[in-house]
N, C-alpha and C positions, 0 to 999 in steps of 0.2 A: 711106509715105515718112517719114523722120526724119533728123535730124542728131545727131551725137554727137562726142565727142573721145576720142582715145587718146593715150597717151604713148609716143613712139618715140625712142630714143636721147636722152632728156632733153628732147625738144620735144613740145609739144602739137600734134596734127595733127587737122584736121577730117575727119569721116567722114560721107558721105552714103549712106544705105541705102535700097534699094527693090527689091521683088520678088526677094528672096533673094540679092541682091548688095550689096556695099559698095564704095565708092570713096574711097580714102584720098588726102588732099591733103598737099602739103608744108607748107602754111600752117595756122595755127590758124583756128577758125571766126570769131573776131573779125577777123582779117586779111582773110578772105574777105568779111565783111560791110562792112568799111571800103572794100574795093575794089569793092563792088557786085556781086560774083560770085555769092554764095550766093543772093540773091533770084531770080536767073535760072535756077537749076538745079532743074528740075522732073521730070526723068526720067533714066534711065540713059544714054541717048544724049547728052544735054546734059552730064551729069557727065563722060563720057569726053572730050567735046570741050573741056571746061574744064580738063582735065589731071589728073583723078583716076585713081589706079591701082586697077584692079579687084581685088577679093579676096573671100573668103567673108565672110558676115556676122560682125560682131564677137561674141565671147563676152562675157557680162556682166562677167567678171573683167577684161576689157581696157578697160572704160569708165572715164573719169575725168570731172572737172568738164566739163559740156557746152559751156561758154563761160566765158572769163575776163573778167568785166565791168569796164568802166571805173568805173561807178557802180552801186551797188545801193540802191534805194529801197524802202521797205516802207510798206504802208497798214494802219493799225490800225482796229479796230472796223468793218470793212467788210462784215460779215455780220450781218443783222438778228437771227438766232437767237443769235449769239455776244454781241452787244451786250446782248441781253436777259438772257442767263445771268449776265453779270458786272455787271448792274444799271446799265448806261449807256444814255443816250438815243442815238438814231441821230444820227450827225454830219450837219451841214449842209454841210460841206466835208470833203474827204479829210484824214484825220489821217496825217501823213507823218513817218517817221523814217528814218535811214540805217543801213546795215550795211556793214562794211568787209571787204576781201578776206581778212583774217586769220580771219574767222569761217566762210568757205565751205569745204566739203569735198564730195567726190564720192560716187557711189553705193556704192562699195566701202569707204569710209573709216569709221572709228569716230567716234562722237560723244563728244567729250571733255567730261565733266561737270566742274563746279568741284570743287576739292579740298574734302573734307568739312568742313574748318574754315572754309571761306569760304561755302558754301551747300549745302543739300540740297534745294533747291526748284526743280529744273529741270522745265519743262513742255513738252509736245509741241504742235505747231500745223501741221497739213497745210495747204499753201497752193499756189495756182496762181501760177506765176511767168511774167511776160511778158518776152519777149526783143525789144528794140527793133531794127528792121531798117534804119532810115535816120535821118539827122540831122533833127531836128524842133525847131522853135521857133515858138511862138504859132500852133498849128494848131487847127482845130476838130475836133469828134468824128469826123466822116467821114474827115478827113485822118489823124487819129490811128489810126483802125482800119486804114487802108491801110499805116501805118508799123509795125504789129506784124508781126514776122518769124515768131514762133511762141511756143509755150508749153512749159514744163517743170514739174516737181514740186519743191517745196521743203518743208523742215521747219524752221520758224522757232522753234527751241528758245529758250525764254525762261527766264531765271533770275529768278523772280518777286520774291524779296525784294530783289534789287538793282534790278530794274525799278521797284519801288515806293518806292525811297529818295527820289526827287525826282519832280517833275511831268514831267520828260523821261525817256523810256524807254531812252535810248541804252545805259546801262551794263548793262542786263539783256538786251540783244539782241546784244552784240558780243563774247561770250566766244570765245576762240581755238578753232578747229576744232569749231564747234558747229552749223553750219547745212548740212545735206545739200542738194544740188541735182542734179537729173537724173531718170531715167537718160539720156533723150534729149530733143531739142527737136522737137516736131511742128509743121509749118507751120500757120499760123493758119487757112488756108483749109480745113483738114481737120477743124476742131473747131467745134462750136456752143456756145461758152461761155455766151452769154446764154440759150440754150435750156435749158441745164443739163447739167453734167457731174458725175457722182458723185464725191465726195471722201471718202476713208476713212483712218483711222489706227487701228492696233492696237498694243498694248504686250504683248509675250509672248503674242501670240495673242488677247488680250482686246480686243474692239471698244471704242474710246473715242470716235471721231468718225465720223459717217455723215451727211454733208451734201451740198449741191449748190451749184454756182456760180450757180444761180438765185437764191440768197439774198443775193447781193452788193448792197450799197447803191449803189455806184458801179461801173459796168462797166469792164473794162480800157481801152476806148477813152476813156471819160470821165476816168479817172484819168490816162492819158497826156496827153490834151488839157489837163487842169488843170495838171499839172506843167510842161508846155511853155510856159505863160504866163509863168513866172518863171525857167525853167532850160532850157538847151539839152540835149536828150537825143541821145546818140550811138549809132551802131550797136554792138550788143553790150551796151548797158546793160540791167540787170535791174530789174523792178518786181515785188515780192511783193504780192499783192492781198488779203491777209487770210485769216482762218481761220473755219470754221463752229463751231457749238457742240460741246461735249464736251471742253474742255480740263481739265487736272487741277485748276487753281485753283478751278473752279466745282463740282467734285464735293464731296459730303458723305458721309464725310470726304474731305478733299482727298487727291490722289494725286500723287506725284512720281516722276520717273525715278531709277533707281539703277544703279550699275555692274553689268554683266552682262545687263541687260535688252536686248531687241531691239525696235526700233521700226520698224514698216512704215507708210509713207505712200504712198497710191496715188490717182491721178486717172484716171478713165475716159478711154480713148483715148490716154493718154500712157504710163503705165507705173507702176512701183513702185520706191520706195527702201526698202532693207532695211539698217538700220544698227544696229550693236551699241553700247551705251553703255559707256564705260570711265571709270575714275576719273582726274581731272586731277592734275597734279603740284602 
């Protein structure tokens, strides 16, 4: 079972897929989450009762951004092997930065790199993205785990020279049309994140990252609970949970993305993003 979105007549519509069938809804996935509908849909019969229109499974070319988040938060240095490769100590608290809607793209969209006169140091980062399923504020870890709707794949493209201009990473993480998300959202109950899901990234077929969610410093539930102490999280919000070792800035010599290259980011049990890099304007 999984959730996705398609664009139909200019509107984003939620799609629930199970056992060879898809059910298309009039509303977006965020609307269904806000209404409390999506949490209760667990099989095809329930999907029909909830008003989904049955059709064949979606083709990959039909998929768009799987959810339109109200907020996107990201966790830095959250994998022990990545912290080690960049020479940083393990954090004692989650390192948090924000990403805005202008940066997000879907599974079939191109990654827009900065214009060459601005930067040539764009880096790849395969990440597990958490989709919040219900409104939470000041919850404990167990409550946070129950509030996770599902997981999807992200590629937190980072413009390293801009990221390093100041102690705040914001400007290196929010370039327009730079962050793929998708292809689908898999319900949290179907995945054993803490037990370990394989995470991989290739560039033009060359393996760059080969890690596991087992290496997380803070689990998704711990991160969600921590954020909820100071901020209300709403249905549809996204949390990117960090990247394993193998990023370009740590290689010797360093390696960066270039126009024409194809980046594939994949997480076991969820799926794969395949995005071409293009030159920015």
